N, C-alpha and C positions, 0 to 999 in steps of 0.2 A: 659222693654227694649228688652227682648228676643222675645216677641210676635211681637213688632213693627219691630225689626230687621229682623225676618224671613219673615213677610208679605211684607215689602218694598223690601227686597232683591229678593224675588221670582217675585215680580211685575217688578222690574228693569231687571232681567234676561229675563223674558217673553217679555219685550219690545225690548230688544236687539235681541233676537232670531226672533221675529216677523219682525223687520226691516231687518235683514239679510236674512230671508227666503222668503221675498216677492219682492226681486229685482233680476235683472239679475245676474247670477253666484251665485245662492243661495247655491249650494253645497259647493263651495269654501269658501264662507263667513261663513257658519255654521261650517265648519271644523276649520276655523281660530278662531271662538269663543270658541270651545271646547279646542283647544290647548292653547289659551290665558287664559282660566280658570284653566288649569292644570299646566302650567309652573311655576307660582309664588309659588305654593305649593311645587314644587320640588326644586326651586332655593332659595326661601327666607324663607321657613318655619323654618328651623333650626336657621339662624341668627335672625329672627324675635322673635322666642321664647327666645333666649338669650337676645335680647334687652328688652323684656318685663320683664324678671328677673332683668335686670340691672336697669330699670326705676321704677319697681314696677308694679303690675297688674293694679292699678288704673290709673296711667299715660299711660301705654300701651293701656288700653281700650280707653281712650280719644283720643290718637293719632290715633289708628285704626279707630275709629268712625269718626274722622275729615277727614281722607283720603277718606273714603267711601262717606262722605257727599260732599266733593269737587268734587269727580268723578261724582256722580249722579247729582249734581247741574250743572256741565258743560254739561252733557248729556241732561238735561232738557232745558238748554238754547240754545244749538246748534243742538240737535237731530242728533246724529252721523249716517251717512249713512253706507251702508254695508262695505265700505272701511275702516272706522274708528271705527266701532263697537268693533273690537278686542282690540283697544287701551283702550277703556273704560272698557272692561272686564278685561284686564290685570291689570290696575291700581286698579280697585275695588277689584280684587282677592288679589292683593298685600296688600291692607289695611286689608283684612280679615285675612291675616297671622298674623297680630298683634292683631286684635280684638278677634278672636276665642280663642287662648290660654289664653289671658288676661281674657276673660269672664269665662272660665273654671277654671282658677286659683283663682277666687274670691269666689268659692264655700266654700273653707275652712274657709273663713272669715264670711260667712253667716250662718254657722252651727257650734254650739259649741259641738255637740255630733256627731251623724251620718249624713253623707251627702246623705243618701238614699232618704229621703223625698225631699230634695232640688233638686236633680237630676231628680226625678220623676216629680216634678212640671215643671222643665225646659224642659224636654222632651215633656210633654203634651203641653206646650206653643209653643214649636218648631213645633210639628205636626199641632197644631191649626193655627199658623201663616202661615205655608206653604200652608195649605188648603185655608185659607182666602185670601192670596195673589193671588193664582192661580185660584181658583174657584169662588171668589166673586169680588175682586178688578179688576183683569185683564179683565174679560168680560165687567164689567160696564164701565171701563175707555176706553176700545177699542171701544165699540159702542157709547160712549159718546163724544169721541174726538180723537180717534186713538192713535198712538204711542206717540204723544206729551203730551196728557193727562196722559198716562201711566207713562212717565218719570217724569212729574210734580208731580203726586201723590206719586211716589216712592221717590221723593226729600222731600216731606212733611214728609213721614214716616221716612226717614233717618235722617231728622232734629230732629224728636222726639227722635230717638235713641241717637243722639249726645247730646241732652239736658239731657236726662235721664241718660246717662253715667256720666255727670258732677254731677248729684244729687247722684247717687250711689257711685261714687268715694269720694264725700265729706262725705257721711254718713259712709263710711268705713275707714275714716282717723284714724290713730292710731292702725289699725288692720294689720295683715300680708299682706293684699292687698296693703298697702301703703309702705311696706318695700322695699328699693332699695338695690341691692346686689353690691358689689365691681366688677369692670370691670373684674379683673383677675379671679374671681370666676364665674361670670355670663356667660362668653363665653367659659367655659370649659364643654365639653360633656363627658369626661371620667367618672365622677360620675353618669351621667344619664345612660350610657351604662352599668356600673357596676350594677345599680339598675335593669335594664331589664334582665341582665344575672343571677343575684343571687336571685331576688325576684320572687317567683312562681306566686304571684297574678298578677304582671305586665305582665309576659309572657302569662298567661291565658287570661288576658284582651286583649292583643294585638291580639292574634289568634282569640278570640271570636268576637271581634268587626270587624275584617277583614272578617271573614266568614259571619257575619251578612250582611255586605255590598255586598258580593259576591252573597249570596242567594237572597237578595232583588233585585239586578240588574238582576239576572238570571230570577226571576219571572217576572220582568217588560218586559224582552226581550221575554220570552216564553209564557206569559199569553195570549196575543191576539191570537197567533197560537193555544194554548191549548184550549181556549174557543171556537174558531171558528171551529176547525177541530175535537176536541176530545169530547167536551161537546155538541156542536151543538146548543148553545143558543144565539150566537151573542153578541151584546152589553149588552143585558139583563143578560147574564151570568156573566159579570164583576160586575154588580150591585149586583147580588145575592151573589157572593163570597165576595164582599167588606163589606157587612153588618156584617157577623160573624167575619171577620178580624178586623174590627173597634172595635167590642165588645170585642174581645180577647185582643186587644191592650189596651183598657181602663182598663180591669180587671187586665192585667199584670202590668200596671203602679200603680194601687191601691195596688196590692200585693207587688210590689217592694218597694213602699213607706213605707210599714209597716214592712217589713222583712229584707231588704238589709242593711247591715252595713259592716264595714271592715272585720269582722270575717266570715260573711256568704256570702260574695260576690262570692267566688269561688264555693260554693255549688249551689248558684242560677245560675251562669254561666253554671255549669255542667248540671243541670236539663234543662236549657233553650236550650243548645246546643243539648242535647239528643232529646228534643221535636222538635227542628227545623230539625234535621236529619230525625226523623220519619215522620214528616209532609211532607217534601220535597220528601222523598222516596215514601211516600204513593200516592202523586199526580201522580208520574210517573209509579208506578208498582202495588200498592195494588188495585186500582180501577179496573184495567183490570184483575187481578187475580180473584177478586170477580165476575166480568162479565163473565169470562170463566167458573167459578164454577157454576153459575146460569144457563148458557146456556147448560152446559153439565150434569146438575143434572137430575137424574131420579125421583126425588121427586117433585110431582106436586106443593106443596106450595112454594118451593124454586124457581122453574121455573117460576111460576106465578109472584112471587115478582120481579124477574129479568126482566120480560117483562113489568111490571107495572111502574117501576121506572128507572130513569136514574142512573145507579150505579156509574158512574163517578161523577155525581152531589151529590149523597148521601154521597160519601166519601169526596167530595170537601168541603162541608159545615163545618163539624167538623175539617177538615184539615186547612181550612182558619182560623178558630178560634184558633187552636193550633199554627199556624204561627204567628198570631198577638200577642198571649200571650208570645211566646218564644222570639220574637224579642224585645219586650218591656223589658222582663227580662234580655236579654243579654245587651241591650243598657244601662240600669240603673246600673246593677251590674258591668259591665265593667268600666263604668265611676267612680263608687264608689271605685272600686279597685285601679284605678290610683290615684284618689284624696287622698285616705287614705294612700297609700304606698309611694307617692312622698313626700319628705321633702318640707317644705315651700319655701326654697331657690331655689328649682328646679322645681316648679310646671309648669311654662310655657314651659320649655325645655322638660319636660316629655310629655306634651301634643303635642308639636311640633314634637317630634320624633314619637309619636304614629300616628299622621296624615300623616307624610311622609312615614313611613313603611306600613301603611294601603294602601296608594295609590300605593306603589310599589308592594305590595303583590297581589293586586286585578287586576292589568293590564292584565296579561296573562290569568287568569281564565275568566275574562269578555270577552276578545276577543274570547277565545275558546267557550264560551257559545253561542255567536252569530253564529259562524261557525257551531257548532254542531247542533244548533236548525234548521238551514237551511238544513243541510245534513241528520241528523238522526231523526229530529222531536222533539217536545216538551217533549214527554214522556221520551225518552231516555236521553235527557238533564237533566230533573229534577231528574231522577233516579241517574245519575252520580253525580249530585250536592249533593244529599242526601248521597250517598256513601262517597263523599269527606268530608262532615261534620262529618260523623260517624268515618272515619279513623283519622281525626284530633283530635277528642275527645279521641279516644283510645291512640293516641300518647301522648296527654297531661296527660292522666291518667297512662301511663305505668310506669314512675318512682315511683309513689306512690304504684302501684301494686307490683313492684319488691321489694320495701322496706318492704311492708307488708308481702310478702312471705318470705323474709329473716328473719324477726323477729318472724314469726310463725313456722319456720321449726324446727323439733324436734332436740334437742341437744343430740348427741350420749353419751351414758353412758360410764364412764371410765371402762376399762378392769382391773379387779382385779386378780392378779396372786397370788395364795396361797403360803405362805412362806414354805420352806422346814423344816421339823421337824428334 
């Protein structure tokens, strides 16, 4: 279900953006699509999470899959033009507000022990489905029949998702995924807010997952400029850097599947955030420090090495590996922390709050990344993002450091006054 959902969703979105971008007024139509994809998450995520808790994750999953299937079916039948594409995007995204938290809420019913292995498999299927939808299905369908075939194939994939959601929901009957909460309890968000305020794992996961999205989008924005101007390899540079990143991602998923559980999630997030900060900062600063050192060195071997190799690329390959490793670790450990910390009765609302807060936290940084990349260049932007991740990690660790310092501070000895004789 996860693989089919990701591949068909990305194919459907590619068809919508293709339709909007190839007509008159493409800029306005594309902007409308972006807004239509964002608004439902801001307007309906919280009530949708509450509705999933009210119905039970199994029924919420089927309802969300049904809305998405109806939307893609209507698009396949009528092929929305640029004026109506935003409507299809809005309704599809509205269905996703039910489908996504319900899907994540079912992990507790799939795993009797730790959810680390389940989340690792789901992330691998997510990445694989996204790549299959965009890199395989979209080109084949486009050259085979244009946008109509793209919408039709997306409908078939979404139908598979809807059918599989029925099978999964039936197979999990009698588990927490089928438990419905009373309306009075399901639509209360005070317990969820209390969980985020009092549980360190949830706060850590919220910040880590948000920073992961910020770094990923910053790299997407700056990478073409970085490869073209700083590495000088053109499109081949993207391919060269993609290989170690994919390898690092795969190893990170394997590592997380074997090590991450409710107790170790924070430790993995801490290590992954540190790795992501070092990698991002290295892309922006370290390579050029090494380049300056080799150019100004008076030692012939060091100078010859700097002339023989592209120092930016030499640093970029291990950095790309570290980024893939760190992002996989953050994604799995953050999701495990939320899954293990949230009570069964609050699972969907906890995931809905995380999605809303993540979208709210990343808006300003992502806008600033685009502006800064144009004004200051890719290197300065990546350096600033690395510093941001490092500062956030220090703030998250500050309470623990202060507690550790207070417990290890020497206790003053009592002053003994001798008694008079």
